[in-house]
VEXSE-162249 format. One record per residue: chain; y, z, x of N, C-alpha, C in turn. Coordinates in nm, 4 decimals, m for minus. Layout:
// VEXSE-162249
PT ch      n.v      n.w      n.u     ca.v     ca.w     ca.u      c.v      c.w      c.u
PT  A        Y        Z        X        Y        Z        X        Y        Z        X
...
// end
This chain:
// VEXSE-162249
PT ch      n.v      n.w      n.u     ca.v     ca.w     ca.u      c.v      c.w      c.u
PT  A   1.9161  m2.0693   0.7440   1.9479  m2.0840   0.6770   1.7981  m2.2191   0.6588
PT  A   1.9119  m2.3228   0.6761   1.8655  m2.4613   0.6652   1.7404  m2.4720   0.7906
PT  A   1.6513  m2.3975   0.8536   1.5617  m2.3852   0.9280   1.4488  m2.3174   0.8897
PT  A   1.5021  m2.2393   0.8010   1.4030  m2.0987   0.7260   1.3799  m2.2167   0.6293
PT  A   1.4713  m2.2540   0.5358   1.3828  m2.3220   0.4443   1.3267  m2.4339   0.4302
PT  A   1.3267  m2.4863   0.5277   1.2175  m2.5975   0.5792   1.0560  m2.5215   0.6413
PT  A   1.0180  m2.3863   0.6313   0.9006  m2.3450   0.6921   0.8782  m2.2866   0.5563
PT  A   0.9836  m2.2540   0.4394   0.8873  m2.1867   0.3251   0.9168  m2.0261   0.3244
PT  A   0.9718  m1.9988   0.3923   0.9991  m1.8518   0.4878   1.0821  m1.8540   0.3306
PT  A   1.0481  m1.6631   0.3306   1.1284  m1.5750   0.1986   1.2568  m1.5100   0.2496
PT  A   1.2758  m1.5171   0.3922   1.3929  m1.4355   0.4665   1.5349  m1.4662   0.3476
PT  A   1.6353  m1.4042   0.3560   1.7749  m1.4038   0.3248   1.8833  m1.4121   0.4088
PT  A   1.9735  m1.4629   0.3559   2.0723  m1.4840   0.4526   2.1242  m1.3339   0.4864
PT  A   2.1051  m1.2112   0.3803   2.0930  m1.0999   0.4643   2.0200  m1.0595   0.5663
PT  A   1.9007  m1.0919   0.5642   1.8006  m1.0901   0.6313   1.8548  m1.1491   0.7706
PT  A   1.8933  m1.2617   0.8225   1.9937  m1.3240   0.9502   2.0169  m1.2289   0.9454
PT  A   2.1515  m1.1387   0.8846   2.2946  m0.9998   0.9140   2.2070  m0.9098   1.0015
PT  A   2.0884  m0.8678   0.9412   2.0292  m0.7751   0.9941   1.9925  m0.7677   1.0838
PT  A   1.9359  m0.8823   1.1463   1.8515  m0.8660   1.2611   1.9829  m0.9186   1.3399
PT  A   2.1301  m0.9590   1.3288   2.2111  m1.0285   1.4361   2.2796  m0.9133   1.4558
PT  A   2.2899  m0.7873   1.3714   2.3767  m0.7121   1.3558   2.2321  m0.5543   1.4378
PT  A   2.0841  m0.5376   1.4435   1.9965  m0.4775   1.4819   2.0168  m0.4789   1.6571
PT  A   1.9927  m0.6566   1.6182   2.0028  m0.6899   1.7914   2.0537  m0.7828   1.7674
PT  A   2.2022  m0.8057   1.8362   2.2709  m0.9025   1.9015   2.2628  m0.9617   2.0717
PT  A   2.1890  m0.8846   2.1308   2.1313  m0.9566   2.1885   2.0852  m1.0002   2.2396
PT  A   1.9440  m0.9864   2.1912   1.8036  m1.0524   2.1632   1.7588  m1.1335   2.0434
PT  A   1.8932  m1.1986   2.0069   1.8271  m1.3118   1.8516   1.8899  m1.4398   1.9460
PT  A   1.8291  m1.5537   1.9702   1.8278  m1.6692   2.0135   1.8693  m1.7365   1.8912
PT  A   1.9130  m1.8790   1.9410   1.9266  m2.0244   1.8925   1.9340  m2.1223   2.0541
PT  A   1.8695  m2.2669   2.0006   1.9013  m2.3153   2.0999   1.9669  m2.4497   2.0216
PT  A   2.0374  m2.5041   2.0866   2.1048  m2.6183   2.0011   2.0891  m2.7430   2.0967
PT  A   2.0831  m2.8671   2.0222   2.0135  m2.9324   2.0353   2.1391  m3.0918   1.9470
PT  A   2.2245  m3.1852   2.0662   2.2947  m3.2639   1.9911   2.4147  m3.2213   1.9127
PT  A   2.4392  m3.0599   1.9129   2.5935  m2.9877   1.8794   2.5193  m2.9505   1.7145
PT  A   2.3527  m2.9165   1.7087   2.2916  m2.8599   1.5397   2.2037  m2.7994   1.5771
PT  A   2.1829  m2.6737   1.5246   2.0611  m2.5667   1.5771   1.9981  m2.6323   1.5309
PT  A   1.8992  m2.6313   1.6290   1.6878  m2.7016   1.6183   1.6068  m2.5815   1.6151
PT  A   1.6391  m2.4323   1.7184   1.5511  m2.3427   1.6584   1.5579  m2.2104   1.7050
PT  A   1.4988  m2.1207   1.6645   1.5097  m2.0254   1.6879   1.4350  m1.9212   1.7186
PT  A   1.4785  m1.7999   1.7763   1.3766  m1.6322   1.8180   1.4452  m1.5402   1.7845
PT  A   1.4103  m1.4529   1.7392   1.4672  m1.3104   1.7274   1.3842  m1.1899   1.8138
PT  A   1.4265  m1.0765   1.8778   1.3622  m1.0240   1.8551   1.4201  m0.8802   1.8803
PT  A   1.3557  m0.7536   1.8443   1.4462  m0.6620   1.8415   1.3636  m0.5126   1.8684
PT  A   1.4731  m0.4873   1.9287   1.4260  m0.3650   1.9942   1.4185  m0.2010   1.9712
PT  A   1.2495  m0.2129   1.9697   1.3180   0.0055   1.9574   1.2823   0.0768   2.0559
PT  A   1.4207   0.0984   2.0535   1.4439   0.1544   2.3095   1.3500   0.0433   2.3331
PT  A   1.2883   0.1380   2.4658   1.2211   0.0031   2.5366   1.1064   0.0555   2.5089
PT  A   1.0470   0.0737   2.4241   0.8648   0.1472   2.3961   0.8268   0.0071   2.3638
PT  A   0.9134  m0.0603   2.2576   0.8860  m0.1558   2.1637   0.9201  m0.2431   2.1246
PT  A   0.9043  m0.4150   2.1379   1.0567  m0.5347   2.0940   0.9617  m0.5862   2.0017
PT  A   1.0105  m0.5984   1.9080   0.9072  m0.6925   1.7536   0.9853  m0.8422   1.7952
PT  A   0.8890  m0.9279   1.8113   0.9859  m1.0814   1.7821   0.9541  m1.0796   1.6961
PT  A   1.0094  m1.2403   1.6674   1.0171  m1.2847   1.4923   1.0361  m1.4352   1.4742
PT  A   1.0781  m1.4424   1.3272   1.2360  m1.6151   1.3452   1.2112  m1.7173   1.4336
PT  A   1.0161  m1.7605   1.5010   1.0427  m1.8598   1.5938   1.0140  m1.9948   1.4814
PT  A   1.1012  m2.0310   1.4784   1.1635  m2.1072   1.3242   1.1955  m2.2571   1.4656
PT  A   1.1304  m2.4074   1.4329   1.2116  m2.5010   1.4574   1.2610  m2.6181   1.3919
PT  A   1.3696  m2.6445   1.3314   1.3763  m2.7776   1.3022   1.2661  m2.9006   1.2591
PT  A   1.2120  m2.9139   1.1297   1.0966  m3.0118   1.1740   1.2200  m3.1468   1.2629
PT  A   1.2890  m3.1976   1.2343   1.3321  m3.3061   1.3236   1.3852  m3.2392   1.4981
PT  A   1.3265  m3.1774   1.5305   1.3153  m3.1175   1.6385   1.2172  m3.0841   1.6893
PT  A   1.0857  m3.0930   1.6280   0.9715  m2.9982   1.7145   0.8846  m3.1208   1.8044
PT  A   0.7910  m3.0253   1.8943   0.7415  m3.1342   1.9245   0.8386  m3.1583   2.0951
PT  A   0.9101  m3.1292   2.1345   1.0074  m3.0628   2.2351   1.0399  m3.0128   2.2934
PT  A   0.9611  m2.9146   2.2963   0.9061  m2.7429   2.3763   1.0222  m2.6739   2.3167
PT  A   1.1123  m2.6768   2.2015   1.2261  m2.6028   2.2540   1.1578  m2.4519   2.1589
PT  A   1.0429  m2.4351   2.0719   1.0197  m2.3075   2.0715   0.9397  m2.1988   2.2026
PT  A   0.9095  m2.2839   2.2817   0.8609  m2.2418   2.4282   0.9479  m2.2331   2.5275
PT  A   1.0538  m2.3035   2.5074   1.1592  m2.2707   2.5985   1.2629  m2.1128   2.5561
PT  A   1.2386  m2.1373   2.4031   1.3265  m1.9945   2.3300   1.2099  m1.8815   2.3449
PT  A   1.1366  m1.9121   2.3731   1.0011  m1.7802   2.3038   1.0069  m1.7419   2.5128
PT  A   1.0079  m1.8072   2.6064   1.0646  m1.7735   2.7544   1.1428  m1.6829   2.7967
PT  A   1.2285  m1.7818   2.7016   1.4043  m1.6789   2.7590   1.4261  m1.5217   2.6794
PT  A   1.2885  m1.5040   2.5939   1.3282  m1.4439   2.4679   1.2687  m1.3521   2.5910
PT  A   1.1491  m1.3641   2.6148   1.0863  m1.2534   2.7300   1.1305  m1.1845   2.8565
PT  A   1.2533  m1.2939   2.9561   1.3057  m1.2719   3.0168   1.3537  m1.1854   3.0206
PT  A   1.4523  m1.1893   2.9088   1.5202  m1.1108   2.8471   1.4824  m0.9539   2.7876
PT  A   1.3859  m0.9619   2.7167   1.3135  m0.8457   2.7073   1.2941  m0.7572   2.8500
PT  A   1.1716  m0.8437   2.9515   1.1885  m0.7888   3.0679   1.2983  m0.7166   3.1418
PT  A   1.4178  m0.7857   3.1502   1.5534  m0.7345   3.2465   1.5376  m0.6554   3.1634
PT  A   1.5626  m0.5912   3.0239   1.5217  m0.4583   2.9535   1.4678  m0.3539   2.9694
PT  A   1.3572  m0.3915   3.0229   1.2103  m0.2966   3.0519   1.1661  m0.2400   2.9753
PT  A   1.1438  m0.3590   2.8233   1.0839  m0.2742   2.7676   0.8973  m0.2984   2.8062
PT  A   0.8347  m0.1566   2.7089   0.6956  m0.1305   2.7399   0.5818  m0.2547   2.6995
PT  A   0.6119  m0.2871   2.5758   0.5092  m0.3363   2.5267   0.5993  m0.4500   2.3949
PT  A   0.5724  m0.5599   2.3713   0.6517  m0.6602   2.2924   0.5012  m0.7218   2.1930
PT  A   0.5281  m0.7114   2.0537   0.4589  m0.7207   1.9130   0.5147  m0.8539   1.8637
PT  A   0.4231  m0.9458   1.7731   0.4816  m1.0317   1.7004   0.3457  m1.0647   1.6226
PT  A   0.4089  m1.0764   1.4869   0.2841  m1.1321   1.3813   0.2583  m1.2660   1.3559
PT  A   0.2083  m1.3892   1.3761   0.2324  m1.4709   1.4386   0.1200  m1.5771   1.3236
PT  A   0.1344  m1.7094   1.2860   0.0667  m1.7770   1.1936  m0.0212  m1.8341   1.2260
PT  A  m0.0999  m1.8709   1.2281  m0.2477  m1.9686   1.2775  m0.1729  m2.0785   1.3804
PT  A  m0.1037  m2.1380   1.3601   0.0268  m2.2711   1.4148   0.0548  m2.2120   1.5331
PT  A   0.1198  m2.0754   1.5336   0.1958  m2.0461   1.6783   0.1277  m1.9182   1.7313
PT  A   0.0122  m1.8905   1.6854  m0.0854  m1.8275   1.7778  m0.1132  m1.8760   1.9265
PT  A  m0.1704  m2.0078   1.9370  m0.2449  m2.0845   2.0421  m0.0674  m2.0431   2.1494
PT  A   0.0610  m2.0839   2.1443   0.1184  m2.1158   2.1938   0.1934  m1.9296   2.2401
PT  A   0.1425  m1.8279   2.1979   0.1523  m1.7033   2.2005   0.0452  m1.6687   2.2857
PT  A  m0.1421  m1.6941   2.3055  m0.1641  m1.6767   2.3600  m0.1344  m1.6836   2.5055
PT  A  m0.0699  m1.8303   2.5226  m0.0379  m1.8919   2.6430   0.0674  m1.8100   2.7524
PT  A   0.1189  m1.7133   2.6933   0.2560  m1.6458   2.7363   0.1986  m1.4966   2.7145
PT  A   0.0659  m1.4989   2.7294  m0.0293  m1.3269   2.7363  m0.0148  m1.2486   2.6147
PT  A  m0.0193  m1.2748   2.5232  m0.0159  m1.1820   2.4253  m0.2094  m1.2578   2.3283
PT  A  m0.1865  m1.1494   2.3178  m0.3526  m1.1072   2.2663  m0.3628  m1.0087   2.0906
PT  A  m0.4544  m1.0717   2.0837  m0.4702  m1.0347   1.9377  m0.5265  m0.8921   1.9367
PT  A  m0.4257  m0.8185   1.7910  m0.4173  m0.6432   1.8112  m0.4900  m0.6500   1.6879
PT  A  m0.4950  m0.7542   1.5864  m0.5230  m0.6802   1.4256  m0.4881  m0.7936   1.3489
PT  A  m0.5062  m0.8155   1.1894  m0.4871  m0.9009   1.0909  m0.4260  m0.8795   0.9905
PT  A  m0.3210  m0.9579   0.9971  m0.2275  m0.9053   0.8823  m0.2656  m1.0015   0.7464
PT  A  m0.1800  m0.9657   0.6412  m0.2342  m0.9976   0.5175  m0.1345  m1.0746   0.4493
PT  A  m0.0750  m1.1054   0.3417   0.0334  m1.0855   0.2853  m0.0192  m1.1078   0.1149
PT  A   0.0024  m0.9853   0.0962  m0.0623  m0.9859  m0.0855   0.0602  m1.0160  m0.1869
PT  A  m0.0159  m1.0906  m0.2939   0.1120  m1.1805  m0.4067   0.0775  m1.0732  m0.5569
PT  A   0.1820  m1.0510  m0.6056   0.1542  m1.0406  m0.7828   0.3241  m1.0376  m0.8868
PT  A   0.2355  m1.0631  m1.0020   0.4016  m0.9960  m1.0341   0.3662  m0.8715  m1.0631
PT  A   0.4665  m0.8049  m1.0612   0.5210  m0.6380  m1.0831   0.4935  m0.5858  m1.1910
PT  A   0.3939  m0.5258  m1.2701   0.3757  m0.4787  m1.4381   0.4539  m0.3714  m1.4411
PT  A   0.4863  m0.3658  m1.5703   0.5888  m0.2387  m1.6237   0.5358  m0.1805  m1.6094
PT  A   0.6045  m0.0033  m1.5828   0.5607   0.1193  m1.6161   0.6721   0.2116  m1.5972
PT  A   0.6169   0.3267  m1.5951   0.6882   0.4359  m1.6432   0.8145   0.4618  m1.5152
PT  A   0.9237   0.4767  m1.5059   0.9921   0.4684  m1.3460   1.0283   0.6383  m1.3588
PT  A   0.9296   0.6660  m1.2351   0.9988   0.7997  m1.2015   1.1661   0.8600  m1.1563
PT  A   1.1475   1.0159  m1.1563   1.2699   1.0058  m1.0737   1.2437   1.0824  m0.9205
PT  A   1.2955   0.9539  m0.8148   1.2537   1.0092  m0.6455   1.3843   1.0133  m0.6135
PT  A   1.3502   1.0536  m0.5164   1.4719   1.0790  m0.4463   1.4850   0.9605  m0.3132
PT  A   1.5965   0.9129  m0.2347   1.6433   0.8155  m0.1652   1.5620   0.8512  m0.0898
PT  A   1.5850   0.6858  m0.0060   1.5545   0.7748   0.1664   1.6055   0.8337   0.2422
PT  A   1.5325   0.9660   0.2530   1.5617   1.1052   0.3636   1.5886   1.0972   0.4810
PT  A   1.6249   1.1424   0.6072   1.6609   1.1241   0.7247   1.5065   1.1497   0.8247
PT  A   1.4431   1.2786   0.7121   1.3928   1.3570   0.7501   1.1984   1.2669   0.7841
PT  A   1.2531   1.1195   0.6783   1.1193   1.0533   0.7163   1.1370   0.9691   0.7991
PT  A   1.2057   0.9834   0.8626   1.2181   0.8990   1.0284   1.0890   0.9308   1.0813
PT  A   1.0711   1.0885   1.1065   0.9556   1.1172   1.2105   0.8762   1.0987   1.1849
PT  A   0.8413   1.0850   1.0537   0.6626   1.0373   0.9862   0.6420   0.8801   1.0372
PT  A   0.8233   0.7999   1.0148   0.7437   0.6739   1.0539   0.7860   0.6419   1.2206
PT  A   0.8216   0.7160   1.2709   0.7686   0.6897   1.3783   0.6416   0.7639   1.3913
PT  A   0.5582   0.8308   1.3566   0.4476   0.8572   1.4301   0.3560   0.7737   1.3133
PT  A   0.4342   0.7202   1.2290   0.3183   0.5938   1.1804   0.3215   0.4793   1.2140
PT  A   0.3996   0.4557   1.3518   0.4760   0.3031   1.3303   0.4263   0.3717   1.5468
PT  A   0.4728   0.4333   1.5667   0.4458   0.3972   1.6862   0.5546   0.3999   1.7925
PT  A   0.7025   0.3868   1.7478   0.7902   0.3874   1.8191   0.9232   0.3937   1.7134
PT  A   1.0676   0.3823   1.7618   1.1972   0.4609   1.6615   1.2589   0.3305   1.6173
PT  A   1.1597   0.3668   1.4462   1.2884   0.2747   1.4118   1.4006   0.2777   1.3053
PT  A   1.4385   0.3738   1.3099   1.5351   0.4418   1.2803   1.6373   0.3502   1.2164
PT  A   1.7304   0.2826   1.3236   1.8019   0.2610   1.2864   1.7908   0.1173   1.2025
PT  A   1.6867   0.0710   1.2623   1.6524  m0.0348   1.0536   1.6537   0.0401   0.9384
PT  A   1.5891   0.0938   0.9728   1.5065   0.2116   0.8277   1.6578   0.1703   0.7574
PT  A   1.7745   0.2402   0.8139   1.8869   0.3437   0.7631   1.9766   0.1204   0.7213
PT  A   1.9320   0.0099   0.7842   1.9893  m0.0873   0.7376   1.9478  m0.1425   0.6151
PT  A   1.7613  m0.0843   0.6192   1.6790  m0.1679   0.4644   1.7438  m0.0851   0.3542
PT  A   1.7517   0.0685   0.3676   1.7521   0.1419   0.2723   1.8209   0.1346   0.1147
PT  A   1.9730   0.0980   0.1837   2.0227   0.1015   0.0690   1.9963  m0.0159  m0.0087
PT  A   1.9279  m0.1322   0.0136   1.8669  m0.2247  m0.0999   1.7361  m0.1867  m0.1677
PT  A   1.6986  m0.0911  m0.1581   1.6114  m0.0015  m0.2538   1.5046   0.0594  m0.1704
PT  A   1.5292   0.2372  m0.1649   1.4273   0.3263  m0.1026   1.4419   0.4349  m0.1970
PT  A   1.2435   0.5047  m0.1936   1.2554   0.5777  m0.3029   1.1816   0.6836  m0.1477
PT  A   1.1881   0.8527  m0.1563   1.0915   0.9563  m0.0744   1.0324   0.9933  m0.1504
PT  A   0.9379   1.0903  m0.1304   0.8656   1.2343  m0.1476   0.8967   1.3076  m0.0155
PT  A   0.9936   1.4254   0.0015   1.0427   1.5034   0.0636   0.9495   1.4276   0.1932
PT  A   0.8608   1.5116   0.3147   0.8007   1.4216   0.4054   0.6995   1.3589   0.3963
PT  A   0.6380   1.3106   0.2592   0.4897   1.3211   0.2108   0.5043   1.1595   0.2702
PT  A   0.6347   1.1016   0.2137   0.5953   0.9290   0.2580   0.7338   0.8228   0.1921
PT  A   0.7304   0.7446   0.1589   0.9010   0.6608   0.1342   0.8158   0.4732   0.1717
PT  A   0.9221   0.4634   0.0154   0.8761   0.2867   0.0546   1.0171   0.2412  m0.0022
PT  A   1.0024   0.1017   0.0400   1.1641   0.0207   0.0575   1.1296  m0.0977   0.0085
PT  A   1.2263  m0.1629  m0.0485   1.2270  m0.3291  m0.0906   1.3287  m0.3889  m0.0968
PT  A   1.3284  m0.5473  m0.0905   1.4597  m0.6283  m0.0001   1.4388  m0.6996  m0.0998
PT  A   1.5384  m0.8017  m0.1775   1.5195  m0.9032  m0.1995   1.4782  m1.0671  m0.0981
PT  A   1.4308  m1.1161  m0.1561   1.3549  m1.2381  m0.1296   1.4158  m1.3465  m0.1525
PT  A   1.3820  m1.4575  m0.0773   1.4937  m1.6660  m0.1047   1.2947  m1.6274  m0.2406
PT  A   1.1992  m1.5861  m0.2263   1.0902  m1.6424  m0.2751   1.0741  m1.5395  m0.4207
PT  A   1.0426  m1.4130  m0.3915   0.9918  m1.2984  m0.3492   1.0358  m1.2161  m0.3595
PT  A   1.0745  m1.0846  m0.4072   1.0628  m0.9538  m0.4046   0.9879  m0.9173  m0.2569
PT  A   1.0534  m0.8933  m0.1454   0.9606  m0.8593  m0.0422   0.9360  m0.6507  m0.0653
PT  A   0.8578  m0.6250  m0.0457   0.7832  m0.4954  m0.0860   0.7161  m0.4492   0.0771
PT  A   0.8374  m0.3108   0.0920   0.7784  m0.2880   0.2176   0.9512  m0.2274   0.2961
PT  A   0.9579  m0.1506   0.4129   0.8109  m0.0647   0.4426   0.7765   0.0240   0.3742
PT  A   0.6267   0.0639   0.3184   0.5685   0.1693   0.2758   0.4831   0.2756   0.3378
PT  A   0.5140   0.3393   0.3890   0.4399   0.4541   0.4511   0.4242   0.5769   0.4322
PT  A   0.3363   0.6248   0.4510   0.2787   0.7558   0.3659   0.2026   0.8617   0.4482
PT  A   0.1639   1.0099   0.4269   0.0789   1.0520   0.4870  m0.0270   1.0279   0.4181
PT  A  m0.0477   0.9932   0.2892  m0.1570   0.9940   0.1564  m0.1558   0.8608   0.1253
PT  A  m0.2492   0.8374  m0.0129  m0.3083   0.7475  m0.0549  m0.2087   0.7622  m0.1779
PT  A  m0.2496   0.8690  m0.1684  m0.1742   0.9373  m0.4026   0.0197   0.9564  m0.3848
PT  A   0.0407   1.0042  m0.2997   0.1860   0.9590  m0.2412   0.2125   0.7771  m0.2080
PT  A   0.1397   0.7235  m0.1782   0.1386   0.5675  m0.1888   0.1831   0.5132  m0.3054
PT  A   0.0957   0.5355  m0.4098   0.0037   0.4885  m0.4882   0.1762   0.5854  m0.6002
PT  A   0.2349   0.6775  m0.5878   0.3289   0.7004  m0.6965   0.4646   0.6355  m0.5902
PT  A   0.5300   0.6204  m0.4933   0.6217   0.5711  m0.4117   0.6084   0.4426  m0.5068
PT  A   0.4892   0.3496  m0.5000   0.4709   0.2199  m0.5253   0.4910   0.1627  m0.6561
PT  A   0.3952   0.2371  m0.7472   0.4406   0.2264  m0.9120   0.5352   0.2176  m0.9046
PT  A   0.6271   0.3486  m0.8423   0.8173   0.3914  m0.8453   0.8901   0.2337  m0.8524
PT  A   0.8415   0.1708  m0.7232   0.8965   0.0399  m0.7023   0.8574  m0.0961  m0.7746
PT  A   0.7303  m0.1415  m0.8151   0.6520  m0.1825  m0.8678   0.7176  m0.1773  m1.0418
PT  A   0.7416  m0.0341  m1.0301   0.8434  m0.0634  m1.2316   0.9476  m0.1100  m1.2333
PT  A   1.0098  m0.0529  m1.1320   1.1660  m0.0875  m1.1227   1.2048  m0.2221  m1.1458
PT  A   1.0708  m0.2611  m1.0848   1.1081  m0.4703  m1.0470   0.9604  m0.5222  m1.1217
PT  A   0.9918  m0.4913  m1.2858   0.8487  m0.5578  m1.3222   0.8819  m0.7003  m1.3541
PT  A   0.7946  m0.7423  m1.3618   0.7404  m0.9018  m1.4190   0.8301  m1.0035  m1.3028
PT  A   0.9021  m0.9493  m1.1594   0.9227  m0.9832  m1.1072   0.8081  m1.0001  m0.9718
PT  A   0.7727  m1.1300  m0.9335   0.7558  m1.1820  m0.7996   0.7229  m1.1136  m0.7283
PT  A   0.6345  m1.0027  m0.6436   0.6308  m0.9741  m0.5472   0.5420  m1.0032  m0.4551
PT  A   0.5868  m0.9974  m0.2961   0.5345  m1.0023  m0.1427   0.5315  m0.8749  m0.1102
PT  A   0.3377  m0.8630  m0.0567   0.3462  m0.6750  m0.0092   0.2854  m0.7562   0.1411
PT  A   0.3269  m0.7280   0.2231   0.2112  m0.7337   0.3427   0.1659  m0.5912   0.4126
PT  A   0.0478  m0.6236   0.4475  m0.0037  m0.5454   0.4230  m0.1283  m0.5409   0.5995
PT  A  m0.1670  m0.4237   0.6446  m0.2458  m0.4258   0.7613  m0.4057  m0.4021   0.6371
PT  A  m0.5243  m0.4999   0.6675  m0.6484  m0.4717   0.6154  m0.7211  m0.3863   0.6704
PT  A  m0.7231  m0.3493   0.7476  m0.8327  m0.2651   0.7984  m0.7851  m0.0790   0.7327
PT  A  m0.6975  m0.1187   0.6847  m0.6334   0.0209   0.5719  m0.6864  m0.0155   0.4873
PT  A  m0.7448  m0.0096   0.4631  m0.8852   0.0000   0.3386  m0.8039   0.0467   0.2363
PT  A  m0.7231   0.2007   0.2312  m0.6760   0.3061   0.1164  m0.5803   0.1540   0.0587
PT  A  m0.4994   0.1435   0.1188  m0.3956   0.0123   0.1324  m0.4013  m0.0894  m0.0234
PT  A  m0.5212  m0.1759   0.0974  m0.5800  m0.2634   0.0099  m0.6790  m0.2403  m0.0899
PT  A  m0.7469  m0.1171  m0.1117  m0.7357  m0.0913  m0.2194  m0.6506  m0.0715  m0.3864
PT  A  m0.5208   0.0196  m0.3309  m0.3874   0.0439  m0.3995  m0.3344  m0.1141  m0.4410
PT  A  m0.2732  m0.2285  m0.3266  m0.2684  m0.3530  m0.3864  m0.3772  m0.3793  m0.5164
PT  A  m0.4513  m0.4107  m0.4582  m0.5819  m0.4116  m0.5864  m0.5338  m0.3950  m0.7327
PT  A  m0.5367  m0.2513  m0.7095  m0.5562  m0.1723  m0.8323  m0.4169  m0.2425  m0.8979
PT  A  m0.2717  m0.2501  m0.8089  m0.1555  m0.2677  m0.8528  m0.1901  m0.4567  m0.9081
PT  A  m0.2775  m0.4822  m0.9164  m0.2703  m0.6709  m0.9602  m0.2439  m0.7456  m0.8016
PT  A  m0.2676  m0.6942  m0.7093  m0.2110  m0.8161  m0.5850  m0.3443  m0.9257  m0.5730
PT  A  m0.3728  m1.0055  m0.4856  m0.4188  m1.0383  m0.4373  m0.3850  m1.1222  m0.3128
PT  A  m0.4538  m1.1662  m0.2118  m0.4241  m1.2185  m0.0950  m0.3724  m1.3517  m0.0821
PT  A  m0.2462  m1.3195  m0.0575  m0.2022  m1.5022  m0.0348  m0.1561  m1.5932   0.0913
PT  A  m0.1859  m1.5129   0.2193  m0.1286  m1.5288   0.3827  m0.1767  m1.4591   0.4264
PT  A  m0.2868  m1.5721   0.5280  m0.3127  m1.4024   0.6577  m0.2601  m1.5136   0.7681
PT  A  m0.1947  m1.3586   0.8698  m0.1591  m1.4232   0.9887  m0.2356  m1.3304   1.0491
PT  A  m0.2013  m1.3009   1.2202  m0.2337  m1.2500   1.3023  m0.1543  m1.1726   1.4188
PT  A  m0.1476  m1.0426   1.4176  m0.0831  m0.9298   1.4494  m0.1431  m0.9330   1.6252
PT  A  m0.0212  m0.9529   1.7796  m0.0293  m1.0074   1.9061   0.0403  m0.9120   2.0150
PT  A  m0.0254  m0.8676   2.0335   0.0558  m0.7463   2.1490   0.0536  m0.8139   2.3306
PT  A   0.1365  m0.7671   2.3947   0.1799  m0.8327   2.5501   0.1987  m0.6919   2.5953
PT  A   0.1950  m0.6799   2.6937   0.2468  m0.5425   2.7733   0.3923  m0.6492   2.8554
PT  A   0.4592  m0.5661   2.8695   0.5740  m0.5903   2.9567   0.6515  m0.5106   3.0692
PT  A   0.5180  m0.3673   3.0600   0.5765  m0.3284   3.1975   0.4306  m0.2962   3.2280
PT  A   0.4308  m0.3677   3.3443   0.2587  m0.2936   3.4121   0.2423  m0.1652   3.3706
PT  A   0.1234  m0.0598   3.3919   0.1170   0.0484   3.3423   0.1575   0.0988   3.2583
PT  A   0.2257   0.0303   3.1600   0.3080   0.1650   3.0455   0.1771   0.2488   2.9731
PT  A   0.2841   0.3026   2.8970   0.1547   0.4214   2.8888   0.1193   0.3292   2.7096
PT  A  m0.0153   0.3240   2.6538  m0.0171   0.2417   2.5527   0.0452   0.3218   2.3638
PT  A   0.0898   0.2220   2.2887   0.0777   0.2263   2.1611   0.0172   0.3318   2.1180
PT  A   0.0510   0.4057   1.9857  m0.0417   0.4611   1.9460   0.0292   0.5071   1.8165
PT  A   0.0085   0.3807   1.7043   0.0630   0.3880   1.5769  m0.0829   0.4465   1.5134
PT  A  m0.0184   0.4576   1.3840  m0.1453   0.5517   1.2742  m0.1294   0.4741   1.1763
PT  A  m0.1669   0.3402   1.1342  m0.2200   0.2688   1.1195  m0.2192   0.2766   0.9581
PT  A  m0.2861   0.4233   0.9987  m0.3733   0.4604   0.8109  m0.2327   0.5632   0.7144
PT  A  m0.1229   0.5377   0.7820  m0.0361   0.5931   0.7532   0.0568   0.4525   0.6850
PT  A   0.0224   0.3116   0.7273   0.0923   0.2364   0.7097   0.0551   0.1449   0.6049
PT  A   0.1131   0.1473   0.4243   0.0640   0.1002   0.2986   0.1463  m0.0290   0.3131
PT  A   0.2766  m0.0733   0.3801   0.3355  m0.2034   0.3451   0.4036  m0.2008   0.4900
PT  A   0.4097  m0.3509   0.5308   0.5093  m0.3420   0.6134   0.5866  m0.3469   0.6344
PT  A   0.7505  m0.3435   0.7248   0.8451  m0.4109   0.7003   0.9002  m0.5507   0.6566
PT  A   0.7810  m0.6543   0.7687   0.8660  m0.7599   0.7389   0.7699  m0.7895   0.8773
PT  A   0.7223  m0.9215   0.9266   0.6476  m1.0198   0.9667   0.7791  m1.0533   1.1326
PT  A   0.9306  m1.0285   1.0521   0.9803  m1.0213   1.2295   1.0662  m0.8927   1.2409
PT  A   0.9974  m0.7319   1.1574   1.0163  m0.6143   1.1590   0.8880  m0.5305   1.2547
PT  A   0.7603  m0.5346   1.1847   0.6514  m0.4988   1.2269   0.6416  m0.3665   1.1368
// end
C-alpha cells in the first residue's frame, strides 16, 4: 500500500489480498535492504491468457532496473506455465519498457470520472453463475474465479443479458466490470449501480472503440480523466489468437485484471 500510494493509484488493501488469493504463484516482490522496493502481478486465466499489472517501484528505489528484473521474472514464470498470451494496460511511462519485452499495442484504454447522480434503484438479481459464459465470450478467457471474488462487493445481473460490479477504491468507487449483450441492458445495470452510490466519486475504465460504452458514459455525466494503452505479447509460438468481443465490454475489471 505504501508503494501504491506513492503512485497515486486507486487500489485498496483488499485489492492486494484478492490478487494474492487468485494468483499466489505469480505475484512477485523485490526486496532491497530489507524493504519491499517493487512489485509485479500476473493473473492467469487458465493457460489461455495472463494479465500483468501492479508494476510499481518505490520512488526511493527507481532507476535501478527493478521493474525490468521483475517483469523478466514474471514472463519467465508465465512461460513455464505455458501461457499462450499475455496482456497489460500500460501507462505512457511504462509502455517503452513493455515494448522492449515484445509487447505491442492492441487498443486504447480510457479512465472516465464523475460524481454518481441520484436515481431510482431498481430491483435486480445478484451475480448469477450463468453470466460467466457471457463473460468468457466477451473477454476471450475464463475469469469466473476472479468474478466470484469481486461479486460480493456489489453486483447485479439481468438473466444472461449482462451484469455489472463495483468495489471500493482508495480515491473513488471503481465501476466495473460490466458486460452486456446490448446497450440498453448495460444502461439499466449502470443506472442501478450509480443510483446506489449517488454523489460518490466514481472511476469507470472503458475501451473507447466501444462507442456505445462511450455514449453511455457521457449520458451518465462522465468525462475522460486518464488514457492508457492495452498491449499484448505472445507467450507460446503459434498460439491461436484470442477472440474477445469488445462490443460486449462496457466497463473493465481493472488495469490489473483486464
